[in-house]
TIVO-449784 format. One record per residue (C-alpha): residue number from 1; residue in one letter; x, y, z. Coordinates in steps of 0.001 Angstrom, whole numbers. Layout:
% TIVO-449784
<num = NUM; residu = a; xx = X; yy = Y; zz = Z>
...
//
This chain:
% TIVO-449784
<num = 1; residu = m; xx = -57086; yy = -62964; zz = 74057>
<num = 2; residu = k; xx = -53847; yy = -61439; zz = 72330>
<num = 3; residu = v; xx = -50158; yy = -62628; zz = 72643>
<num = 4; residu = s; xx = -49274; yy = -59391; zz = 74040>
<num = 5; residu = d; xx = -51656; yy = -59954; zz = 76999>
<num = 6; residu = i; xx = -49732; yy = -63041; zz = 78284>
<num = 7; residu = m; xx = -46168; yy = -62547; zz = 76998>
<num = 8; residu = s; xx = -43073; yy = -61886; zz = 79186>
<num = 9; residu = t; xx = -41839; yy = -58642; zz = 78050>
<num = 10; residu = d; xx = -37977; yy = -57800; zz = 77814>
<num = 11; residu = p; xx = -36981; yy = -61331; zz = 77745>
<num = 12; residu = v; xx = -33275; yy = -62503; zz = 78392>
<num = 13; residu = t; xx = -31509; yy = -62746; zz = 75171>
<num = 14; residu = l; xx = -28123; yy = -64115; zz = 74177>
<num = 15; residu = t; xx = -25647; yy = -63280; zz = 71394>
<num = 16; residu = p; xx = -24008; yy = -65716; zz = 68869>
<num = 17; residu = g; xx = -20674; yy = -65244; zz = 70627>
<num = 18; residu = h; xx = -21807; yy = -66284; zz = 74021>
<num = 19; residu = t; xx = -20226; yy = -69663; zz = 74932>
<num = 20; residu = v; xx = -22081; yy = -72752; zz = 76291>
<num = 21; residu = r; xx = -20755; yy = -71978; zz = 79818>
<num = 22; residu = e; xx = -21945; yy = -68315; zz = 79907>
<num = 23; residu = a; xx = -25348; yy = -69363; zz = 78551>
<num = 24; residu = s; xx = -25562; yy = -71989; zz = 81178>
<num = 25; residu = r; xx = -24873; yy = -69424; zz = 83846>
<num = 26; residu = i; xx = -27403; yy = -67049; zz = 82469>
<num = 27; residu = f; xx = -30130; yy = -69925; zz = 82136>
<num = 28; residu = l; xx = -29530; yy = -70776; zz = 86011>
<num = 29; residu = e; xx = -29431; yy = -66959; zz = 87096>
<num = 30; residu = h; xx = -32617; yy = -66285; zz = 85320>
<num = 31; residu = e; xx = -34343; yy = -69557; zz = 85943>
<num = 32; residu = i; xx = -35059; yy = -70073; zz = 82142>
<num = 33; residu = d; xx = -35035; yy = -72885; zz = 79787>
<num = 34; residu = g; xx = -34400; yy = -70978; zz = 76632>
<num = 35; residu = a; xx = -33509; yy = -67750; zz = 75198>
<num = 36; residu = p; xx = -33711; yy = -66069; zz = 71782>
<num = 37; residu = v; xx = -30249; yy = -65208; zz = 70211>
<num = 38; residu = v; xx = -29945; yy = -61742; zz = 68760>
<num = 39; residu = d; xx = -27367; yy = -60009; zz = 66589>
<num = 40; residu = e; xx = -25651; yy = -56743; zz = 67103>
<num = 41; residu = h; xx = -28739; yy = -54951; zz = 65787>
<num = 42; residu = g; xx = -31355; yy = -56755; zz = 68228>
<num = 43; residu = r; xx = -32661; yy = -59087; zz = 65227>
<num = 44; residu = m; xx = -33376; yy = -62580; zz = 66274>
<num = 45; residu = v; xx = -30972; yy = -65078; zz = 64642>
<num = 46; residu = g; xx = -31927; yy = -68126; zz = 66519>
<num = 47; residu = l; xx = -33075; yy = -69909; zz = 69822>
<num = 48; residu = l; xx = -31001; yy = -71633; zz = 72285>
<num = 49; residu = t; xx = -32768; yy = -74116; zz = 74646>
<num = 50; residu = k; xx = -31438; yy = -76120; zz = 77683>
<num = 51; residu = s; xx = -31573; yy = -79293; zz = 75345>
<num = 52; residu = h; xx = -29003; yy = -77599; zz = 73051>
<num = 53; residu = l; xx = -26591; yy = -77181; zz = 76141>
<num = 54; residu = y; xx = -27251; yy = -80777; zz = 77377>
<num = 55; residu = r; xx = -26291; yy = -82160; zz = 74157>
<num = 56; residu = v; xx = -22887; yy = -80262; zz = 74269>
<num = 57; residu = l; xx = -22131; yy = -81012; zz = 77843>
<num = 58; residu = a; xx = -23398; yy = -84605; zz = 77923>
<num = 59; residu = g; xx = -21295; yy = -85383; zz = 74888>
<num = 60; residu = n; xx = -18149; yy = -84164; zz = 76742>
<num = 61; residu = g; xx = -18231; yy = -81042; zz = 74288>
<num = 62; residu = d; xx = -16272; yy = -78070; zz = 74828>
<num = 63; residu = p; xx = -18039; yy = -75431; zz = 77202>
<num = 64; residu = y; xx = -16510; yy = -72727; zz = 75203>
<num = 65; residu = t; xx = -18436; yy = -73678; zz = 71980>
<num = 66; residu = t; xx = -20113; yy = -70655; zz = 71021>
<num = 67; residu = v; xx = -23988; yy = -70448; zz = 70883>
<num = 68; residu = d; xx = -24181; yy = -69915; zz = 67126>
<num = 69; residu = q; xx = -22645; yy = -73521; zz = 66621>
<num = 70; residu = i; xx = -25463; yy = -75060; zz = 68383>
<num = 71; residu = m; xx = -28668; yy = -72774; zz = 68310>
<num = 72; residu = a; xx = -31717; yy = -73538; zz = 66337>
<num = 73; residu = t; xx = -31944; yy = -71186; zz = 63286>
<num = 74; residu = s; xx = -35273; yy = -72219; zz = 62065>
<num = 75; residu = v; xx = -37510; yy = -70708; zz = 64737>
<num = 76; residu = i; xx = -41137; yy = -70290; zz = 65002>
<num = 77; residu = t; xx = -42194; yy = -66954; zz = 66202>
<num = 78; residu = g; xx = -45223; yy = -65132; zz = 67214>
<num = 79; residu = q; xx = -46593; yy = -61555; zz = 66754>
<num = 80; residu = p; xx = -47947; yy = -59411; zz = 69766>
<num = 81; residu = d; xx = -51341; yy = -58802; zz = 68055>
<num = 82; residu = e; xx = -52207; yy = -62376; zz = 67095>
<num = 83; residu = t; xx = -54486; yy = -64523; zz = 69188>
<num = 84; residu = v; xx = -53380; yy = -66975; zz = 71939>
<num = 85; residu = r; xx = -55663; yy = -69505; zz = 70055>
<num = 86; residu = d; xx = -53507; yy = -69336; zz = 66985>
<num = 87; residu = l; xx = -50260; yy = -69432; zz = 69039>
<num = 88; residu = i; xx = -51367; yy = -72845; zz = 70861>
<num = 89; residu = k; xx = -51733; yy = -74456; zz = 67394>
<num = 90; residu = r; xx = -47895; yy = -74249; zz = 66861>
<num = 91; residu = r; xx = -47308; yy = -76762; zz = 69857>
<num = 92; residu = v; xx = -44017; yy = -75344; zz = 70929>
<num = 93; residu = g; xx = -42496; yy = -75022; zz = 74389>
<num = 94; residu = r; xx = -41500; yy = -71500; zz = 74127>
<num = 95; residu = l; xx = -42120; yy = -68921; zz = 71365>
<num = 96; residu = p; xx = -40232; yy = -65688; zz = 71020>
<num = 97; residu = v; xx = -42624; yy = -62921; zz = 70024>
<num = 98; residu = v; xx = -41133; yy = -60645; zz = 67259>
<num = 99; residu = e; xx = -42220; yy = -57201; zz = 66013>
<num = 100; residu = q; xx = -40322; yy = -55457; zz = 63182>
<num = 101; residu = d; xx = -37477; yy = -58164; zz = 63460>
<num = 102; residu = q; xx = -37001; yy = -57235; zz = 67081>
<num = 103; residu = v; xx = -37748; yy = -59744; zz = 70073>
<num = 104; residu = v; xx = -40374; yy = -58019; zz = 72060>
<num = 105; residu = g; xx = -41417; yy = -60946; zz = 74381>
<num = 106; residu = m; xx = -41510; yy = -64583; zz = 75029>
<num = 107; residu = v; xx = -44485; yy = -66979; zz = 75499>
<num = 108; residu = t; xx = -43829; yy = -70264; zz = 77425>
<num = 109; residu = r; xx = -46217; yy = -73126; zz = 78244>
<num = 110; residu = s; xx = -46309; yy = -71905; zz = 81617>
<num = 111; residu = d; xx = -47554; yy = -68472; zz = 80456>
<num = 112; residu = l; xx = -50209; yy = -70290; zz = 78332>
<num = 113; residu = a; xx = -51379; yy = -72379; zz = 81146>
<num = 114; residu = y; xx = -51617; yy = -69335; zz = 83613>
<num = 115; residu = a; xx = -53504; yy = -67457; zz = 81047>
<num = 116; residu = y; xx = -56113; yy = -70191; zz = 80477>
<num = 117; residu = f; xx = -56413; yy = -70768; zz = 84222>
<num = 118; residu = n; xx = -57131; yy = -67053; zz = 84753>
<num = 119; residu = s; xx = -59567; yy = -67126; zz = 81925>
<num = 120; residu = f; xx = -61388; yy = -69995; zz = 83144>
<num = 121; residu = t; xx = -61659; yy = -68577; zz = 86657>
<num = 122; residu = d; xx = -63069; yy = -65303; zz = 85157>
<num = 123; residu = l; xx = -65602; yy = -67127; zz = 83290>
<num = 124; residu = s; xx = -66453; yy = -69539; zz = 86252>
<num = 125; residu = n; xx = -67054; yy = -66461; zz = 88409>
<num = 126; residu = k; xx = -69280; yy = -64542; zz = 85708>
<num = 127; residu = l; xx = -71269; yy = -67489; zz = 85291>
<num = 128; residu = q; xx = -71752; yy = -68085; zz = 88961>
<num = 129; residu = t; xx = -73025; yy = -64544; zz = 89234>
<num = 130; residu = i; xx = -75355; yy = -65156; zz = 86439>
<num = 131; residu = l; xx = -76706; yy = -68298; zz = 88229>
<num = 132; residu = d; xx = -76896; yy = -66466; zz = 91509>
<num = 133; residu = s; xx = -78850; yy = -63672; zz = 90083>
<num = 134; residu = t; xx = -81389; yy = -66043; zz = 88440>
<num = 135; residu = h; xx = -84682; yy = -66155; zz = 90214>
<num = 136; residu = n; xx = -85798; yy = -69435; zz = 89083>
<num = 137; residu = l; xx = -84158; yy = -72501; zz = 90703>
<num = 138; residu = i; xx = -81480; yy = -74189; zz = 88604>
<num = 139; residu = i; xx = -80060; yy = -77668; zz = 89387>
<num = 140; residu = a; xx = -77431; yy = -79508; zz = 87261>
<num = 141; residu = i; xx = -76911; yy = -83179; zz = 87847>
<num = 142; residu = d; xx = -74097; yy = -85283; zz = 86405>
<num = 143; residu = k; xx = -74682; yy = -88914; zz = 84871>
<num = 144; residu = n; xx = -74558; yy = -90525; zz = 88281>
<num = 145; residu = a; xx = -77494; yy = -88221; zz = 89517>
<num = 146; residu = r; xx = -75227; yy = -86249; zz = 91688>
<num = 147; residu = i; xx = -75975; yy = -82400; zz = 92069>
<num = 148; residu = t; xx = -73179; yy = -80632; zz = 90440>
<num = 149; residu = l; xx = -74765; yy = -77070; zz = 90489>
<num = 150; residu = l; xx = -77556; yy = -75370; zz = 92402>
<num = 151; residu = n; xx = -78043; yy = -71654; zz = 92156>
<num = 152; residu = r; xx = -79381; yy = -69721; zz = 95327>
<num = 153; residu = a; xx = -82751; yy = -68768; zz = 93950>
//
């Protein structure tokens, strides 16, 4: 499975000049926890998360502080054509997907969970079809001698 198969396309982005107040409003409106920060050419220059906003607001900071003052600038990114397996190894909560210096998508832990749940369901259905079409009886039992699988041979 490729990153492009599970990423959210056309992600919400911020600019370095957005204020903490504006970013908070955008996060609430779009129900997101983080967003890439892009320059006037659409190139990613950072990532802002709700944790960055919390630090400013919890510390009685200025809500008119600009995003460029608090964003993460060293950001791990993904590519649309890489595998989801490689992406998981990075262990991040949200990952901007970049192609030719442009943000083309975002992948979150929820996206990964949903993709793997769907893959598991598809695989389970395929295996069940194979078992159901087998003419010999197949029984699987667990360590407590309980039947966990029985085909309809």
